[in-house]
Biopython code that builds the backbone (N, CA, C, O; Angstrom):
import numpy as np
from Bio.PDB.StructureBuilder import StructureBuilder

atoms = [
    (1, "ILE", "N", (2.553, -16.980, -5.583)),
    (1, "ILE", "CA", (2.473, -15.943, -5.133)),
    (1, "ILE", "C", (2.347, -14.782, -6.723)),
    (1, "ILE", "O", (3.193, -14.612, -7.601)),
    (2, "ASP", "N", (1.396, -14.361, -6.625)),
    (2, "ASP", "CA", (0.758, -12.767, -7.688)),
    (2, "ASP", "C", (1.662, -11.631, -7.826)),
    (2, "ASP", "O", (1.290, -10.458, -7.840)),
    (3, "PHE", "N", (2.702, -11.977, -7.913)),
    (3, "PHE", "CA", (3.521, -10.452, -7.882)),
    (3, "PHE", "C", (2.659, -9.579, -8.694)),
    (3, "PHE", "O", (2.509, -8.555, -8.027)),
    (4, "ASP", "N", (2.082, -9.488, -9.697)),
    (4, "ASP", "CA", (1.475, -8.692, -10.432)),
    (4, "ASP", "C", (0.492, -8.042, -9.941)),
    (4, "ASP", "O", (0.276, -6.841, -10.102)),
    (5, "LEU", "N", (-0.267, -8.949, -9.205)),
    (5, "LEU", "CA", (-1.621, -8.585, -8.405)),
    (5, "LEU", "C", (-0.759, -7.576, -6.900)),
    (5, "LEU", "O", (-1.525, -6.731, -6.436)),
    (6, "ILE", "N", (0.141, -7.612, -6.457)),
    (6, "ILE", "CA", (0.634, -7.327, -5.467)),
    (6, "ILE", "C", (1.224, -6.135, -5.693)),
    (6, "ILE", "O", (1.625, -5.550, -4.687)),
    (7, "LEU", "N", (1.390, -5.603, -6.760)),
    (7, "LEU", "CA", (1.998, -4.340, -7.283)),
    (7, "LEU", "C", (0.825, -3.522, -7.768)),
    (7, "LEU", "O", (0.722, -2.338, -7.447)),
    (8, "GLU", "N", (0.104, -4.017, -8.394)),
    (8, "GLU", "CA", (-1.418, -3.494, -8.594)),
    (8, "GLU", "C", (-1.520, -2.942, -7.525)),
    (8, "GLU", "O", (-1.126, -1.813, -7.231)),
    (9, "ASN", "N", (-2.017, -3.650, -6.921)),
    (9, "ASN", "CA", (-2.481, -3.503, -5.124)),
    (9, "ASN", "C", (-1.942, -2.189, -4.563)),
    (9, "ASN", "O", (-2.600, -1.207, -4.219)),
    (10, "ILE", "N", (-0.441, -2.382, -4.533)),
    (10, "ILE", "CA", (0.230, -1.133, -3.658)),
    (10, "ILE", "C", (-0.258, -0.491, -4.596)),
    (10, "ILE", "O", (-1.163, 0.205, -4.136)),
    (11, "LYS", "N", (-0.118, -0.306, -5.962)),
    (11, "LYS", "CA", (-0.199, 1.321, -6.842)),
    (11, "LYS", "C", (-1.416, 1.865, -6.075)),
    (11, "LYS", "O", (-1.335, 3.000, -5.605)),
    (12, "ASP", "N", (-2.806, 0.967, -5.875)),
    (12, "ASP", "CA", (-4.220, 1.449, -5.442)),
    (12, "ASP", "C", (-4.134, 1.823, -4.274)),
    (12, "ASP", "O", (-5.035, 2.555, -3.862)),
    (13, "LEU", "N", (-3.173, 1.495, -3.478)),
    (13, "LEU", "CA", (-2.743, 1.628, -2.112)),
    (13, "LEU", "C", (-2.786, 2.509, -1.487)),
    (13, "LEU", "O", (-3.449, 2.905, -0.529)),
    (14, "ASN", "N", (-1.213, 3.187, -2.694)),
    (14, "ASN", "CA", (-0.388, 4.367, -2.553)),
    (14, "ASN", "C", (-1.477, 5.264, -2.949)),
    (14, "ASN", "O", (-1.430, 6.236, -2.196)),
    (15, "SER", "N", (-2.561, 5.395, -3.897)),
    (15, "SER", "CA", (-3.523, 6.164, -4.175)),
    (15, "SER", "C", (-4.746, 6.819, -3.156)),
    (15, "SER", "O", (-5.407, 7.856, -3.215)),
    (16, "LEU", "N", (-4.693, 5.582, -2.120)),
    (16, "LEU", "CA", (-5.709, 5.925, -1.429)),
    (16, "LEU", "C", (-4.699, 6.861, -0.471)),
    (16, "LEU", "O", (-5.230, 7.967, -0.375)),
    (17, "VAL", "N", (-4.053, 6.840, -0.090)),
    (17, "VAL", "CA", (-2.931, 7.350, 1.265)),
    (17, "VAL", "C", (-2.492, 8.907, 0.765)),
    (17, "VAL", "O", (-2.055, 9.741, 1.558)),
    (18, "GLY", "N", (-2.707, 9.199, -0.888)),
    (18, "GLY", "CA", (-2.375, 10.454, -0.950)),
    (18, "GLY", "C", (-1.079, 10.232, -2.053)),
    (18, "GLY", "O", (-0.575, 11.308, -2.374)),
    (19, "GLU", "N", (-0.621, 9.358, -2.516)),
    (19, "GLU", "CA", (0.845, 9.680, -2.541)),
    (19, "GLU", "C", (1.677, 10.596, -3.314)),
    (19, "GLU", "O", (1.423, 10.730, -4.511)),
    (20, "GLY", "N", (2.352, 11.049, -2.942)),
    (20, "GLY", "CA", (2.799, 12.573, -3.696)),
    (20, "GLY", "C", (2.043, 13.692, -3.437)),
    (20, "GLY", "O", (2.250, 14.727, -4.070)),
    (21, "ILE", "N", (0.856, 13.592, -2.250)),
    (21, "ILE", "CA", (-0.046, 15.187, -1.998)),
    (21, "ILE", "C", (0.736, 15.429, -0.930)),
    (21, "ILE", "O", (0.616, 14.542, -0.084)),
    (22, "SER", "N", (1.195, 15.949, -0.752)),
    (22, "SER", "CA", (2.253, 17.041, 0.618)),
    (22, "SER", "C", (0.571, 17.069, 1.744)),
    (22, "SER", "O", (-0.550, 16.868, 1.278)),
    (23, "GLN", "N", (0.809, 17.302, 2.903)),
    (23, "GLN", "CA", (0.090, 17.096, 4.048)),
    (23, "GLN", "C", (0.561, 18.316, 5.114)),
    (23, "GLN", "O", (1.731, 18.565, 5.403)),
    (24, "ILE", "N", (-0.371, 18.863, 5.518)),
    (24, "ILE", "CA", (-0.145, 19.618, 6.716)),
    (24, "ILE", "C", (-0.127, 19.446, 7.960)),
    (24, "ILE", "O", (-1.085, 19.124, 8.663)),
    (25, "GLU", "N", (1.008, 19.663, 8.302)),
    (25, "GLU", "CA", (1.762, 19.714, 9.966)),
    (25, "GLU", "C", (1.754, 20.732, 10.530)),
    (25, "GLU", "O", (2.437, 21.669, 10.117)),
    (26, "HIS", "N", (0.865, 20.845, 11.792)),
    (26, "HIS", "CA", (0.744, 21.717, 12.447)),
    (26, "HIS", "C", (2.057, 21.879, 13.782)),
    (26, "HIS", "O", (2.366, 20.938, 14.514)),
    (27, "THR", "N", (2.605, 23.097, 13.848)),
    (27, "THR", "CA", (3.699, 23.462, 14.869)),
    (27, "THR", "C", (3.255, 24.026, 15.887)),
    (27, "THR", "O", (2.041, 24.186, 16.006)),
    (28, "PRO", "N", (3.754, 24.268, 16.431)),
    (28, "PRO", "CA", (3.856, 25.271, 18.057)),
    (28, "PRO", "C", (3.104, 26.596, 16.980)),
    (28, "PRO", "O", (1.913, 26.818, 16.766)),
    (29, "ARG", "N", (4.035, 27.131, 16.586)),
    (29, "ARG", "CA", (4.740, 28.156, 15.196)),
    (29, "ARG", "C", (4.182, 28.161, 14.420)),
    (29, "ARG", "O", (4.333, 29.185, 13.753)),
    (30, "GLY", "N", (3.193, 27.194, 13.881)),
    (30, "GLY", "CA", (2.029, 27.524, 12.615)),
    (30, "GLY", "C", (1.996, 26.178, 11.660)),
    (30, "GLY", "O", (1.230, 25.277, 12.003)),
    (31, "ALA", "N", (2.677, 26.035, 10.653)),
    (31, "ALA", "CA", (2.151, 24.578, 9.786)),
    (31, "ALA", "C", (3.390, 24.618, 8.736)),
    (31, "ALA", "O", (3.825, 25.573, 8.093)),
    (32, "TRP", "N", (3.761, 23.429, 8.771)),
    (32, "TRP", "CA", (4.644, 23.208, 7.561)),
    (32, "TRP", "C", (3.617, 22.160, 6.389)),
    (32, "TRP", "O", (2.783, 21.310, 6.700)),
    (33, "LEU", "N", (3.992, 22.540, 5.195)),
    (33, "LEU", "CA", (3.737, 21.289, 4.206)),
    (33, "LEU", "C", (5.043, 20.424, 3.976)),
    (33, "LEU", "O", (6.215, 20.733, 3.758)),
    (34, "ARG", "N", (4.292, 19.063, 4.128)),
    (34, "ARG", "CA", (4.895, 17.908, 4.596)),
    (34, "ARG", "C", (4.352, 16.799, 3.772)),
    (34, "ARG", "O", (3.170, 16.506, 3.590)),
    (35, "ARG", "N", (6.062, 15.900, 3.029)),
    (35, "ARG", "CA", (4.786, 14.697, 2.150)),
    (35, "ARG", "C", (5.308, 13.186, 3.444)),
    (35, "ARG", "O", (6.156, 13.209, 4.335)),
    (36, "PRO", "N", (4.693, 12.437, 3.153)),
    (36, "PRO", "CA", (4.547, 11.617, 4.465)),
    (36, "PRO", "C", (5.882, 10.697, 3.639)),
    (36, "PRO", "O", (6.060, 10.743, 2.421)),
    (37, "GLU", "N", (6.299, 10.296, 4.115)),
    (37, "GLU", "CA", (7.188, 9.060, 4.147)),
    (37, "GLU", "C", (7.287, 7.561, 3.703)),
    (37, "GLU", "O", (7.125, 6.561, 4.402)),
    (38, "PRO", "N", (7.525, 7.628, 2.662)),
    (38, "PRO", "CA", (7.191, 6.203, 2.412)),
    (38, "PRO", "C", (7.928, 4.602, 3.074)),
    (38, "PRO", "O", (9.057, 4.555, 3.564)),
    (39, "LEU", "N", (7.254, 3.732, 2.976)),
    (39, "LEU", "CA", (7.942, 2.328, 3.319)),
    (39, "LEU", "C", (8.190, 1.799, 2.610)),
    (39, "LEU", "O", (7.142, 1.427, 2.083)),
    (40, "PRO", "N", (9.208, 1.314, 1.978)),
    (40, "PRO", "CA", (9.777, 0.654, 0.540)),
    (40, "PRO", "C", (9.138, -0.972, 0.879)),
    (40, "PRO", "O", (8.787, -1.298, 2.013)),
    (41, "LEU", "N", (9.096, -1.521, 0.167)),
    (41, "LEU", "CA", (8.918, -3.202, 0.226)),
    (41, "LEU", "C", (9.193, -3.444, -1.278)),
    (41, "LEU", "O", (8.859, -3.066, -2.401)),
    (42, "THR", "N", (10.384, -4.705, -0.313)),
    (42, "THR", "CA", (11.707, -4.899, -1.786)),
    (42, "THR", "C", (10.604, -6.606, -1.789)),
    (42, "THR", "O", (10.495, -7.253, -0.747)),
    (43, "LEU", "N", (10.077, -6.956, -2.806)),
    (43, "LEU", "CA", (10.052, -8.209, -3.293)),
    (43, "LEU", "C", (11.438, -9.208, -3.964)),
    (43, "LEU", "O", (12.286, -8.941, -4.815)),
    (44, "TYR", "N", (11.267, -10.035, -3.406)),
    (44, "TYR", "CA", (12.442, -10.576, -3.963)),
    (44, "TYR", "C", (12.304, -12.452, -4.541)),
    (44, "TYR", "O", (11.110, -12.687, -4.355)),
    (45, "GLN", "N", (12.628, -13.102, -4.822)),
    (45, "GLN", "CA", (12.658, -14.561, -5.384)),
    (45, "GLN", "C", (12.128, -15.055, -4.191)),
    (45, "GLN", "O", (10.923, -15.298, -4.115)),
    (46, "ASN", "N", (12.781, -15.208, -3.378)),
    (46, "ASN", "CA", (12.556, -15.895, -1.958)),
    (46, "ASN", "C", (11.640, -15.388, -0.884)),
    (46, "ASN", "O", (11.132, -16.169, -0.080)),
    (47, "GLY", "N", (11.391, -13.940, -0.851)),
    (47, "GLY", "CA", (10.995, -13.257, 0.904)),
    (47, "GLY", "C", (11.078, -11.823, 0.140)),
    (47, "GLY", "O", (11.295, -11.440, -1.010)),
    (48, "ILE", "N", (10.709, -11.081, 1.740)),
    (48, "ILE", "CA", (11.036, -9.655, 1.427)),
    (48, "ILE", "C", (11.224, -8.913, 2.287)),
    (48, "ILE", "O", (10.904, -9.280, 3.418)),
    (49, "VAL", "N", (11.972, -7.223, 2.045)),
    (49, "VAL", "CA", (11.827, -6.620, 2.891)),
    (49, "VAL", "C", (11.299, -5.739, 2.938)),
    (49, "VAL", "O", (11.446, -4.951, 2.004)),
    (50, "VAL", "N", (10.336, -5.364, 4.126)),
    (50, "VAL", "CA", (9.617, -4.481, 4.294)),
    (50, "VAL", "C", (10.632, -2.731, 5.808)),
    (50, "VAL", "O", (10.920, -2.534, 6.989)),
    (51, "GLY", "N", (10.674, -2.120, 4.516)),
    (51, "GLY", "CA", (11.073, -0.720, 5.347)),
    (51, "GLY", "C", (12.950, -0.983, 5.477)),
    (51, "GLY", "O", (13.755, -1.035, 4.548)),
    (52, "ASN", "N", (13.180, -1.096, 6.796)),
    (52, "ASN", "CA", (14.941, -1.112, 6.820)),
    (52, "ASN", "C", (15.012, -2.187, 7.354)),
    (52, "ASN", "O", (16.082, -2.437, 7.908)),
    (53, "GLY", "N", (13.503, -3.622, 7.411)),
    (53, "GLY", "CA", (13.675, -4.227, 8.928)),
    (53, "GLY", "C", (13.943, -6.121, 7.805)),
    (53, "GLY", "O", (13.433, -6.273, 6.695)),
    (54, "ALA", "N", (14.637, -7.008, 8.373)),
    (54, "ALA", "CA", (15.022, -8.123, 8.000)),
    (54, "ALA", "C", (14.182, -8.728, 7.014)),
    (54, "ALA", "O", (12.958, -8.627, 6.921)),
    (55, "PHE", "N", (15.216, -9.563, 6.066)),
    (55, "PHE", "CA", (14.767, -9.999, 5.226)),
    (55, "PHE", "C", (13.559, -11.272, 5.906)),
    (55, "PHE", "O", (13.691, -11.711, 7.048)),
    (56, "ARG", "N", (12.615, -11.641, 5.125)),
    (56, "ARG", "CA", (11.785, -12.027, 6.001)),
    (56, "ARG", "C", (11.205, -13.363, 4.660)),
    (56, "ARG", "O", (10.797, -12.750, 3.673)),
    (57, "PRO", "N", (11.115, -14.739, 4.486)),
    (57, "PRO", "CA", (11.204, -15.411, 3.679)),
    (57, "PRO", "C", (9.597, -15.868, 3.608)),
    (57, "PRO", "O", (8.962, -16.232, 4.598)),
    (58, "TYR", "N", (9.231, -15.810, 2.690)),
    (58, "TYR", "CA", (7.973, -16.203, 2.041)),
    (58, "TYR", "C", (7.305, -17.452, 3.052)),
    (58, "TYR", "O", (6.100, -17.435, 3.303)),
    (59, "GLN", "N", (8.105, -18.404, 3.536)),
    (59, "GLN", "CA", (7.510, -19.392, 4.236)),
    (59, "GLN", "C", (7.377, -19.233, 5.260)),
    (59, "GLN", "O", (7.311, -20.224, 5.987)),
    (60, "HIS", "N", (7.279, -18.002, 5.788)),
    (60, "HIS", "CA", (7.260, -17.564, 7.063)),
    (60, "HIS", "C", (5.748, -16.928, 7.365)),
    (60, "HIS", "O", (5.275, -16.047, 6.646)),
    (61, "PRO", "N", (5.073, -17.463, 8.479)),
    (61, "PRO", "CA", (3.495, -16.747, 8.351)),
    (61, "PRO", "C", (3.245, -15.904, 8.230)),
    (61, "PRO", "O", (2.522, -15.741, 7.247)),
    (62, "ALA", "N", (3.609, -14.550, 9.123)),
    (62, "ALA", "CA", (3.756, -13.563, 9.180)),
    (62, "ALA", "C", (3.963, -12.565, 7.731)),
    (62, "ALA", "O", (3.433, -11.493, 7.441)),
    (63, "THR", "N", (5.089, -13.515, 6.886)),
    (63, "THR", "CA", (4.873, -13.164, 5.894)),
    (63, "THR", "C", (3.845, -13.156, 4.523)),
    (63, "THR", "O", (3.384, -12.378, 3.688)),
    (64, "GLN", "N", (3.833, -14.366, 4.851)),
    (64, "GLN", "CA", (2.363, -14.720, 4.484)),
    (64, "GLN", "C", (1.030, -14.223, 4.376)),
    (64, "GLN", "O", (0.185, -14.041, 3.499)),
    (65, "GLN", "N", (1.165, -14.079, 5.569)),
    (65, "GLN", "CA", (-0.242, -12.815, 6.122)),
    (65, "GLN", "C", (-0.105, -11.619, 5.516)),
    (65, "GLN", "O", (-1.097, -10.954, 5.218)),
    (66, "CYS", "N", (1.852, -10.978, 5.123)),
    (66, "CYS", "CA", (1.591, -9.177, 4.834)),
    (66, "CYS", "C", (0.682, -9.285, 3.310)),
    (66, "CYS", "O", (-0.300, -8.691, 2.864)),
    (67, "LEU", "N", (1.710, -10.525, 2.735)),
    (67, "LEU", "CA", (1.269, -10.456, 1.152)),
    (67, "LEU", "C", (-0.190, -11.161, 0.897)),
    (67, "LEU", "O", (-0.339, -11.694, -0.203)),
    (68, "GLN", "N", (-1.232, -11.202, 1.791)),
    (68, "GLN", "CA", (-2.313, -11.754, 1.716)),
    (68, "GLN", "C", (-2.842, -10.499, 1.752)),
    (68, "GLN", "O", (-3.505, -10.054, 0.815)),
    (69, "ASP", "N", (-2.604, -9.870, 2.779)),
    (69, "ASP", "CA", (-3.857, -8.675, 3.206)),
    (69, "ASP", "C", (-3.126, -7.956, 1.831)),
    (69, "ASP", "O", (-3.933, -8.067, 0.909)),
    (70, "ILE", "N", (-2.339, -7.515, 1.539)),
    (70, "ILE", "CA", (-1.611, -6.799, 0.121)),
    (70, "ILE", "C", (-3.356, -7.453, -0.861)),
    (70, "ILE", "O", (-4.440, -6.876, -0.950)),
    (71, "MET", "N", (-2.892, -8.888, -1.451)),
    (71, "MET", "CA", (-3.322, -9.529, -2.156)),
    (71, "MET", "C", (-4.746, -9.065, -2.033)),
    (71, "MET", "O", (-5.316, -8.859, -3.105)),
    (72, "ASP", "N", (-5.378, -8.877, -1.008)),
    (72, "ASP", "CA", (-6.895, -8.843, -0.812)),
    (72, "ASP", "C", (-7.630, -7.528, -1.064)),
    (72, "ASP", "O", (-8.814, -7.226, -1.212)),
    (73, "GLY", "N", (-5.817, -6.489, -1.052)),
    (73, "GLY", "CA", (-6.877, -4.757, -1.251)),
    (73, "GLY", "C", (-6.586, -4.392, 0.094)),
    (73, "GLY", "O", (-7.441, -3.645, 0.568)),
    (74, "TYR", "N", (-5.665, -4.679, 0.845)),
    (74, "TYR", "CA", (-5.570, -4.187, 2.289)),
    (74, "TYR", "C", (-3.905, -3.339, 2.767)),
    (74, "TYR", "O", (-2.802, -3.705, 2.362)),
    (75, "PHE", "N", (-4.049, -2.718, 3.267)),
    (75, "PHE", "CA", (-2.582, -2.832, 3.847)),
    (75, "PHE", "C", (-2.551, -3.219, 4.963)),
    (75, "PHE", "O", (-3.193, -2.850, 5.946)),
    (76, "PRO", "N", (-1.474, -4.308, 4.793)),
    (76, "PRO", "CA", (-0.573, -5.210, 6.096)),
    (76, "PRO", "C", (-1.077, -4.507, 7.448)),
    (76, "PRO", "O", (-0.827, -3.355, 7.806)),
    (77, "SER", "N", (-2.118, -5.814, 8.352)),
    (77, "SER", "CA", (-2.688, -5.272, 9.050)),
    (77, "SER", "C", (-1.338, -5.410, 9.935)),
    (77, "SER", "O", (-1.472, -5.053, 11.105)),
    (78, "GLU", "N", (-0.295, -5.790, 9.621)),
    (78, "GLU", "CA", (1.259, -5.557, 10.816)),
    (78, "GLU", "C", (1.277, -4.297, 10.906)),
    (78, "GLU", "O", (1.617, -4.006, 12.053)),
    (79, "LEU", "N", (0.976, -2.865, 9.929)),
    (79, "LEU", "CA", (1.866, -1.553, 10.293)),
    (79, "LEU", "C", (0.295, -1.067, 10.868)),
    (79, "LEU", "O", (0.229, 0.108, 11.230)),
    (80, "GLN", "N", (-1.113, -1.993, 10.985)),
    (80, "GLN", "CA", (-1.401, -0.424, 11.425)),
    (80, "GLN", "C", (-1.330, 0.086, 12.828)),
    (80, "GLN", "O", (-1.641, 1.251, 13.080)),
    (81, "PRO", "N", (-0.945, -0.717, 13.714)),
    (81, "PRO", "CA", (-0.748, 0.485, 14.735)),
    (81, "PRO", "C", (0.668, 1.194, 14.515)),
    (81, "PRO", "O", (0.800, 1.795, 15.581)),
    (82, "ARG", "N", (1.527, 1.405, 13.936)),
    (82, "ARG", "CA", (2.118, 2.324, 13.635)),
    (82, "ARG", "C", (2.098, 3.357, 12.539)),
    (82, "ARG", "O", (2.894, 4.296, 12.517)),
    (83, "TYR", "N", (0.804, 3.081, 11.280)),
    (83, "TYR", "CA", (0.218, 3.478, 11.226)),
    (83, "TYR", "C", (-1.281, 3.799, 10.276)),
    (83, "TYR", "O", (-1.569, 3.725, 9.081)),
    (84, "PRO", "N", (-1.845, 4.096, 11.248)),
    (84, "PRO", "CA", (-3.173, 4.224, 11.483)),
    (84, "PRO", "C", (-4.067, 4.402, 10.025)),
    (84, "PRO", "O", (-4.915, 3.655, 9.537)),
    (85, "ASP", "N", (-3.576, 5.565, 9.592)),
    (85, "ASP", "CA", (-3.792, 5.936, 8.489)),
    (85, "ASP", "C", (-3.559, 5.754, 7.051)),
    (85, "ASP", "O", (-4.109, 6.269, 6.077)),
    (86, "GLY", "N", (-2.340, 4.649, 7.184)),
    (86, "GLY", "CA", (-1.747, 3.777, 5.760)),
    (86, "GLY", "C", (-1.297, 4.370, 5.527)),
    (86, "GLY", "O", (-1.468, 5.567, 5.757)),
    (87, "VAL", "N", (-0.126, 3.662, 4.698)),
    (87, "VAL", "CA", (1.478, 4.184, 4.359)),
    (87, "VAL", "C", (1.866, 3.989, 3.138)),
    (87, "VAL", "O", (2.998, 4.327, 2.789)),
]
sb = StructureBuilder()
sb.init_structure("model")
sb.init_model(0)
sb.init_chain("A")
sb.init_seg("    ")
for serial, (resi, resn, name, xyz) in enumerate(atoms, 1):
    if name == "N":
        sb.init_residue(resn, " ", resi, " ")
    sb.init_atom(name, np.array(xyz, "f"), 0.0, 1.0, " ", f" {name:<3s}", serial, name[0])
structure = sb.get_structure()
């Protein structure tokens, strides 16, 4: 696993979704500026944790797919239903 590539691609993906940039959220009484909540990815020697999820070992196929998506420069496909515009 190329951790340097993963970290570099995460930085690029964060830039694509406007990390640190407020977005307009419309409400019935007007609008608010809000910053999107980040989704933490914790890398361990033997696996990962995405958000507040369970520990996922690197040998698990879903973990391998998640990391491969990131290494290919894409948001993990498993997150698309929850975050269609990226996270």
